[in-house]
N, C-alpha and C positions, 0 to 999 in steps of 0.2 A: 453454557460455556461461552467464552469469549464474546461478551456483549459489546465491548469497545475494541475495534480492530484498526491498528495503524497500518496503512498501506505505503509501501515504498514506491519510488518513482518508476522503477522497472515494471511494476505491476500495472501502473497507469499507462505506460507505453504499450504494454501488451494488450491492454483493453482498447486503447485508441487504434491500434493496428487492426483490431478485429480478429486477431489470430485466435482469440479465445471466445469469440462470439458463440453463445450457446454452450460454452465449455466452462472450465474451472473459474476463471476470473469473473466471467459474466454471472455465474451462480453466486459468487460472493456478493456482487452488487444486487442480485435478486433477493438474497437474504436481507439486505438493508432495505430494499423496497417493501418487503413484507414485514418490516420492523422487527426482525429477529436479531439483528446485530446493528451496531452503529459504526459506520465507517469514519475513520479519522485520517486526515491527510495533513502533513506538516507543510507550511508555506514553503520551506526549503525544497520539499519534494516537487512542488509545482514549478519552482525556479529551475530545478534539475530537469524536469520534464521539458520545459521550454528550451533550455540550453542544449539538451540532447538532440532535440529535433533541429535546432539551428546549426549544430555542429556536424551532424551526419547527413551527407547529401541524399542518401536513400530515403531518410525520414523527411528531409526538407521538401523533396519532390512530392511526397504523399500528403504532406500537411502544410498548406499555405498558412500564413499567419491568422487568417480569419477562421480556419478550422481549428487551429490550436486554441484560440481564445474561446471558440464555441465549446470545445471539449472541456476546457477548464471551467467554463460557466456551468456545464452539466455536472461536473464533479462537485463544484461549489454548491449546487442545488441539492445533492444527495449525500453530502459528507460534511462533517465538521472540519473546517480548515483552521488549523492552529496558527496563531501569529508567530512571527519569528522569535527565536530565543533572544533575550536581552544581552546575553554574553555568550562567547564561544563555549561549546559543550566540552566537558572534560574528556581526555583521551580514553577511549574504551575499545576501539576497533582497530584492526590492522590497517584499514583504510580510514584515515582521519576524516574524510568527507562524509562518512556514515555515522560519526559520533552523535550528530544531532538527532538521529532517529531513536537511539537508545535513550538519550536525555529526554526527548519529547514523550516517549512511551512511559518512562518512569514518572516524569513530572505530571502527566495528565492521566495517570492510572489506567492505561490501556491494558487490555487483557491478552493481547498478542500483537506481534509485528508480523505482517505477511509480506514476504519478499522472495525474490529469486536470486538475490545477491549473496554469493558464497562468502564474502567478507563478513556478512552479518550472520549467515546460517551457521558458521563455525562457532559462534558465541553461545549457542544453545546451552552448553555446559556451564558457562560463567553466569548466565542469567536464567537459571532454571525456573525461577518464579515467574519469569516473563517469557512465555513461549515465542520463539523466533522460527517461523515455519514457512516453507514454500506453499504456494496456493493450494496445490492438491492435498498436501498433508493437513493443512488447516481444515479443508472441507471434510476430509475423512474423520478427523477428530471431532469436528462440530457435529457431523452426522451421527457418530457413535454416541456422543453425549446427549444429543437431542432425541435419541430414540428412533432414528431412521426417517425423520420428517423433513429431510432436505429437499427443497423444491428443485425440479429439474428443467422447467421450461418457462 
């Protein structure tokens, strides 16, 4: 199941916060480390990651610029980072700032988008061939289809 998984910026922020250390998002990265899935990250998601941290004081205090760049380097080392789209993505989402994720996923033949963004999660019906799942549901589905071999630690 889901060999190529596109992660949204909010998933990266949760991972960076350590909120999910040992939990759901950590396990997705563990699957990638075990070469069971390939993590894909759009360049726009990294830009959104940086701007979210710069814009929100609580995140800015936790992540000085050197830590932000260190985290991005770690993501770059274990994920395929897609170059920016050459043109604006066609409108597909109720939040136009999320259109690029759908376009990247379709353009690069990803098997799923993993996100916590409700503006993307509501599109599941429109893009039935492209699962758009929250992290926990992605892992449940992967575990079910992989026969219960999901790594936990």
